[in-house]
Structures are given as C-alpha cells and as structure tokens.
C-alpha positions in Angstrom: 31.6 -28.2 7.4 32.6 -29.6 11.1 34.8 -28.4 13.3 36.4 -31.8 14.6 37.6 -32.0 11.2 40.3 -29.7 11.3 42.2 -30.8 14.2 44.2 -27.6 15.7 42.5 -24.9 14.3 39.9 -23.6 16.4 36.5 -21.7 14.1 33.4 -20.9 15.9 30.5 -24.0 16.0 27.6 -24.3 17.2 26.6 -26.2 20.6 24.0 -28.1 20.5 20.9 -28.1 18.2 20.9 -30.1 14.7 24.1 -28.3 13.4 26.1 -29.5 16.7 29.6 -29.1 16.1 29.1 -27.7 12.1 31.6 -24.4 11.8 28.7 -22.0 10.9 27.5 -18.6 13.7 25.2 -16.1 13.3 22.5 -18.5 11.8 25.4 -19.3 9.3 26.7 -22.9 8.5 29.8 -23.5 6.1 29.1 -26.2 3.5 30.6 -27.5 0.7 29.8 -27.7 -2.8 30.5 -30.2 -5.1 33.4 -28.3 -8.2 30.7 -29.2 -11.1 28.4 -26.9 -9.1 30.8 -23.9 -8.8 32.1 -23.8 -11.7 28.1 -23.9 -13.7 27.2 -21.4 -11.1 30.6 -19.8 -11.7 29.7 -19.9 -15.6 26.9 -18.9 -15.1 26.9 -15.4 -14.0 29.2 -14.7 -16.5 26.7 -15.2 -19.2 25.1 -12.7 -16.4 27.7 -10.4 -17.1 27.2 -11.2 -20.5 24.4 -10.8 -21.7 24.0 -7.3 -19.1 26.7 -5.3 -21.0 25.8 -6.6 -24.5 21.8 -4.7 -23.4 24.2 -1.7 -22.7 26.7 -2.4 -26.5 23.4 -2.6 -27.9 21.1 0.5 -26.2 19.2 2.2 -29.0 19.7 5.4 -26.9 23.0 5.4 -26.9 22.8 5.7 -31.2 20.1 8.6 -31.0 20.6 11.0 -33.9 20.5 14.2 -32.7 17.6 15.2 -35.3 15.7 12.1 -34.4 16.0 12.5 -30.9 14.1 9.2 -28.8 12.0 10.1 -26.3 12.5 8.5 -23.4 9.8 10.5 -20.6 8.7 8.1 -18.3 7.1 10.2 -16.2 3.5 9.4 -14.5 1.6 11.3 -11.7 -1.0 10.6 -9.2 -4.1 13.4 -8.7 -7.1 12.6 -5.9 -9.8 15.3 -7.1 -10.7 18.0 -6.5 -9.1 21.8 -8.6 -5.8 23.4 -9.2 -4.8 25.7 -7.7 
C-alpha cells in the first residue's frame, strides 16, 4: 500500500529504494491481500485450533484408570565412559 493513496494522512513510508513510497518501516511493508485468501487463512487456523482441541479431548492419558496406569515416562540419559562413583 502506498502512502500517496491516502492524502491528508501521515504514515511512515520508505523514502528510497525498491519500496519508495510504500507504507512500512523496520523491514516491514504493508500489503493488501484478496478477501478470498484472508478467509482461507482464517478457516485454516480455525481448523488447526479445532484439531488441537480434539486431540486434547481424545488424549489417552486423560482417561486412564488408577488400576491400569499408562506409563508416559520419556526420559533419556547420556553417559560418557568411565565408571560411576
């Protein structure tokens, strides 16, 4: 988006180079995207959130029974030769 598209407003913009006149700063530029892409992006992230919520609801450790616990001990150990003292 170009700063000159908004007369009467003051936005930080690049003064020179490839992005001269484009609104932005600090290595970032402001850009437009089509509504279809914005909606697709929103649906994508909603789906990811929904899948994560379902994974949490279906977590096997959540429903374990006290008489048959599920062992989730995932520790590893690294040793470097020699004897233990």
